[in-house]
N, C-alpha and C positions, 0 to 999 in steps of 0.2 A: 454497270459497272462497280459503282458505291455498294450495292449489296453483297457482292463477288467477293471484295477486299475486306467487307466485315463478318460474312462469315467465316473466310479464311480466317481472320482474326479473332473471332471468337473462340475457334476451332483451335486453333493452336498455341493463344492460353491458357486454352481449357485443360488439354494437355502437358503443356507447363505446370499450371496451377491447382489444379482438380485435387490431390494429394493435400495438397497444404489448406486449400478453404476447408476440406473435410476434418481434415486435423484439430484444426481450428473449431469447425462446429462440434465436435465429437469432447474435444478438452472444455471448454463453454459451460458445456451439461452438467460437467464434472465440476470445475468450479462455485455452481448455484450452488453447491452441497459440502465442498474440499476445500480448502482457499490454502493458500502458501502460507506452509507456516511462519508463525509471529509470537513474540510475547506478551500478550496482553496486558493491559493495567491489573486486573484483576487477579492475572494469575499471578505477575510479580508482587501484589499485595500478599497473596497465600504465602511466598517462599519463602518471606520474609522473617525474622525474627523478631519480635517484640524489643523495642530498644530499653534500653535500660533505664529508670525512674533513677538511682544515683547512682556518680562515682564517672558519671561521663559529664564530661569529656574536655579535652585539652581545648581554649581559646580560640575563639576563630583566627586569630591573627596570624597565632603560631600555625597555623593548618595551614594557613594559605603561604605563609612563608617556605613552610619545608614543600608544597606543593610546586614552588618555584612561578609561582603569578606574582604581580608586582600592582602598582597603580597604573606603571606605564604598559603593563602586557595584566591586564585584567581578566579574571574570573567571570565568565557573567552568567554560570549557572552553580549555585551551589546546594550538593543536599545530602543528608544523614543516615545513612541507611547503615546493613548487616552484610557481612559475608562471613560464612560460616556461624552462626552465631554472633561472631566479634561485628559493633561496631566502628564504621568507618565513614569518614567526609569523600566524598565527590566533588572533584571542581572540572569543568570545563568550558572552552572557550565559546562553547557552542558550532563550534566546527573541527575541527580536524583532532582535537588535542584533550586527553582527558586524564585524573589523574585521581590516583585515589590515598588515602591520607589514614593512619591506625589513628582512632579517634581517641585511644586510652594513652599510648606512648609518646603519641604527634610525629611520628615515624613517617617518610614516605613509601607507599607499598610496591615494594621489587615485582620482574615479572612472576606469576602464576607461576610453580613447581605443577607437574601432573600427578599427585600425589598430593598437595592441596586444592591443586579442581577439582580431584575426585570426593575429598572431602567434604567442600563445599556443592558440591553436586546433591551428596545424600542429606546435607541437613536442609537444605532447599526443599527439597520432595521430603524427606520424614526428618523430623527434629529428631527421632528417636534412633533413628540409624539403622532402623531395623531393615531396609529396605536395599535388595543388594543391588550394588551398580558395579559398570567396568569400565574403564579407560580403553576409550578407542581411538586416543591421540591425538595430537595437536594437527588444526587445518588451518591453512589460508582461507580456502574460499571455497567452498563445497556446494553443489547441486539444490539446497536450502537454503545459504544463507550470501546470495547477489546483496542484498540491500547496501548501499552505499552508506545505509548510518552503520551500519558496524565497521566500518572501514580505521575507524579509533581502536578500534578494539582486537582486531586483529595481531598476530595469529589465535584463533578460538582452537578452547579446551575441548572436547565433547567428549561426554560421561552417557554412555548409556543402563535406564534406568530398569529394574525390572518390576516393572510395576502392571497398571490394569492396562494401561492405554499404550507400553512399550515406548517411551516418550526418550529420545537425545536430545541433551541438554546439552548449551554449546555454550562456556564462560568466555569471560575477557579474558586475555592473558596479559593485559594491563590493570585491572583493577579488582580478577575476581568474583566482580558478578555474575551472575545467569542474563542472557542478552537475547537467547531464545529458548525458545522448545520446539522442538517436533517429532509429533506421535507417529507411533505405528501408523495409519489411518492418510496423517498428513503426508509422509513418505513414498510409501504403494501410492495411492488413488493421484501425489501430486505428477510421478511421472507423465499419469495421461491426462492430467488437470491443466496446472500452473504452468509445470515447466515444460508441458507441449504445447500448452496457450502461445507462452512468452517468448519461444524458439529457446528456454536458457541451454540448449544446446548447442550456443553457437559463445553464450558467455564464459569467461575465461579460460580461453585458449587463445590461437595464431588470429581468429576475426574477433575477438573480442574490442577493440577497436571502432570496429564495422558493425559492430550489432547495430545501433539506432536506425542507420543509413540500408541496412537488410532488413528492416520492418519498415523501415518507410517505400523504398521500393517493394517489397512484396505487396505491402497493402496499396498500393498506388495502381502496379499491376491488377490484383484483384477487382478492385473498383472497377475498372478496364474493361475486365473479363464481365461483370454485372450488368455495367451497362449494354456493352455489347450486345451481351446476351439477351436480357430485356429485349431489345429493339429489334433484334432478328425474331425472337419470341412472338412478339407482336404481328410483325411482316410476314410471318406463316401460319400464323393462325387462323381457320377460316370462319370471321363474327358470320356471315351469311353465309347459307351455303355449304356444300361438302368438298371432300378431294372424292376420288371416284372410290375407294377403297369404305367410303361412308363415315370417315371420320373428320375432326376440323382443324387433326394436325396430318401432315404428310409424314412423314413416318410411321413405317411400316413396321420395324422392328417394337419389340413391347418397353426395350432398355430408353431407348430414344425417345422414344411416345411421354415415355413418367418422363422422362429429363424435361420434353417442352414443359408436361400438364406442370411440373413440383415448380418451372422455373415462372409461370405466370401465376401462378397461387401464390409461392412465396420467397418470388426474387427479388423484389423490393424490399422487404424485411432483411432476405441477406445480405441485401446491399446495402444498406442503413447499418448494416454489425461490420461489416466492412470499413465502409467509409470511418463511422465511428471509431474504430480501432486503431483506422489510422490517424486520428485526432487525438488518440489516447498518450502519442507522446511526442504532440506541439512539436508538429512538423515545420521547420524555418523561423519555431518560436512566435508563428501566426497569434498566438494568445498575449502573448508579450505585450504589454502596455509601456509605453512609454511615459520619463517623468515620473515626478518623484512617488516612491513610493509610503506605509505610514512605517514611522520610525520609533520602532520598540520601542527604542532607546530612551527617547523622547519620551513616549507613556511614562516607563520605568521612575521615571524624573533625574540620572544621573543613574552610572554604574554601584551595582551593590560595594559596600561599605564596612569592613572587618570595626571598626571603632561603635557602630552607630548602630549594626545588627544586634537583634537579642540573641545574646548566649544561649548554645544548647542545652547549657545545665539548669538555665531557670525556665525553657520551655518543658523539659524534661518533669520536674518538677513540679510545673505547674498543672500541667496535663495527668498526673499522677495523681493529685490532689479532685479531681475533677471524675477520675477512675476511667481518661482514656489512656490505655498501652497504644503508643504511635509506633508502624512499623519504617516511617517515613518523614524523613521533615524537608523542606524546602523552601528554603530563603527566598522573599523576592520584594521586587522595590516598587511600588506605584505611586505615582503621583509627587515624588521626592519621601513616601513617607516608608516605612520598610515592616513588613509579614513576615509571618511565618505559616504555609500552609502544612497539617497534619496530618497521616494520612494510617488507616490501618483496613484490614480486610471487611471491616461491618461498617467503615466511617470516614469521615474529616472533620476536621475542624480548622480554624484561622485564626492567629494570635497578631496581635498588632503590636506597634515598636512598644508600649510597655511592657510586653507578655502576657494580656487578659487575652480572653478568646471574646469573640465577636458575634456572637449566636446568627445576627442577621445577616453578616456578611459586611462587604465594604459599601457607605452608603453611598448609593448611584450618583449623586450629587459628582462624590471624590472622584468617579470612574468617569461620569461625564469629563469633567475639567482635565484629568489627565490624559482624556484618548481626546480632547479638542488641541494638544499639544502634538498628536501624529502628522499632521497635515497643516502647517500652520500656517500656510498661505490661502487654507478651504476653513469654512466652517461647517457647520455640521447643523444642516436641514430639517432632518428628524430625527427621534428617538422612537421606536420599538419596544415594547418586551412580549419578549417571544414565551409565548407558556405551554403551546403545543409545537410539532416542530412542521416545516414547510418543505419548499420544493426547495430551496436555498441551505436549508438549517437542519438537517436529520441524524439519525443515525441510523446504522447496518450494522449488521448482523456479525460477530466475531472472527467469522471465517472470511467475510468478504475482503477488496480489496483496501477497503477505509473503515474496516470494520476496529483496529484501533483507536481512531479518534475518539476522544472524549466530548461527546455535543449533550450536556446535563440542561434539564430544565429547571425553574423559570430562566431564560439570560437576554442581555440587553442589546437590542443591533442599534447601531449609528449609521445614520446616513452621512455624507457626504457631500460636499459640491464640487468639490474639484473635478475639473478634466477627465477624469479617469471613473468616476462618479464610485467612488470606492463606500463599501459596506466595511464596518469593523462591528462584531460580537464578542462580547466581555461577558465572563461569567462573573456572579457580584458575588459570588457562596468563595470563592476564592483570588478574585479579582485579573484571574487568565485571560490572554488575547486567545480567544477560543476556534475565531475563525477573521480573514480578511482575504474579500473579495471585489476585483474590479470589472467592468463591466465587460470587459472580454473575457474575461475567467466565466462567469456569468452565463454569456452565451456559451462555452465552453462545457459548461456543466450541460447545457439540453443539447449539445452535439454529441457530448459522448458520452458522460453519466446516463441519462436520459434514454439515447436513441441505444445503449449497447446493452443494459440491465432493465430499461423502463422501471427508475425508483424512487417515483414519487413516493412520498408516505401515504399516500391514499391507497396505490395500489398494491405495497407491500403486505398492505394490513386484509387484503383480501385471500389469503390466501387459503386453501392450495388453487385457487383460478390464478392467480400471479401465476404460477406453478406450470398447470396444466396451457396459460398460453404461450410462456418462453420452451418448455417443452418441444409443444407443439411444432410450433415454428422453426426449432433448431434440429428437428426430427427432418422437418419440413425441408432442409437447407443440405442439413447431412445426406440424404435419398438425393440431392442435385446435387451437389459433388461425389458427392460415390458413385451415381450413375454416370457422369464423367471419368471417371480413373477409367471403368470397364471398359467406357466405349473408344477411350486411351487406349488403354492396352489394346484394344482390339485394334487399332485403326494402325497405331505403329509394329501390331506383331504382324497386319497384313502387308503392311507398305517394305518390314522385315525381309519376308517372301517374298514378294516379288524380287526385292533388289536377289536377293538372290540365285533365283528362278530365273534373273536375264542378266546376270555377271559375267564377264566374258571368260570362257576358258583359260587355262592357260596355255603357254606355246608348247605346239606337238615337236619334240624333239626327233631327233632322225634315227631312224632303226640304224 
């Protein structure tokens, strides 16, 4: 009786889900090589104009006042970059509010017009303005801008470029910055890649608020389908002896037989992909640890303050004297001391609170002292210098889901003895907190990231062997699910024909 119910469960769960599972395998293979559109740090630096060494900029205090930030409501992030070749301050509360201020006039930048967006996009793509471009109009959210990180910039202006990649640039209507680009390759393959894989057809519409629940529900059902299939497949396989047909599988039709064989060969890995996909959305917050989290404001030693920050004009003059043309400045506070992080398309510089360049970055002892304040009720039990990537700190290619994360080397990992066993990774070159993780998040790393993409650095360097491994099992999973699609269609069609044949005739009318 139990076997009968398990057979029926697997059959009808497969009829409902096999097309979804097939779509996940197909789109997963596409995402190995074409990811969801994003603007990487390197792409942003390439599009920004060098900041002027002379005549810039109004004092930070004036710019902050124009932006509407105060000591009671401080800005957590301060940057100086450019839009359309014109220097601008950008201030953010680190969440939902971002404001731009013209660095020359000190006036707050109002909403970006369509003409201004077109000019800014042209300058970002080509400083000589020789590149043809056309406006596609504003959009609040489309297939390539579902990221919640863009919410502070909506609505977005879209500009189509006539460059080799046929990119679309998305510009913030609030600050004028380019916040995303999407090439023709990303937009075309994306429909059968990330858009399909993440079920983004359900985003932005009537069921948007239920998107996470739908993903969890389908993944749970897929897990049940996989487990029942593995059990049924093992039950029905003759490990000793054969059926009358001479086969170890009882199925006579080649489609059902291949479905059985593929399930036995690749079913376990297919199941781990479905389960790890479920865990990617952190269902029911299973990877959220209770207790205090590392306090980044404590690491900074308090909020940024205009009266003690290094003026932009001083930083730009100092860097120009050293032959470095920055394209972006970012003010930082670490352990109560002020720093400025300067970047351009080819390198970086860190300046201290006197405006002097620090070639070796911040002294490790100062970093450790500042980081110790992040968890005041815990102590640092180990310090590890990372000169190469390991299983928890590593970089991925730009097109991958985590490819936008900066993972420079060397880095300093601090191990805390708090109940959540936090690790904090710091960049001595910039003072940035590169990564924080607790024990549950490191478990998630194995159950999601590893099982979903086998992303150990040692494996990622073994290409094309890694590609062969991923593609072979993905094709096996695709074959398994597509054979299920065919068998589901045949069964439903047969059921329909039987129902039609046995449907009662209508009433006989009297002559």
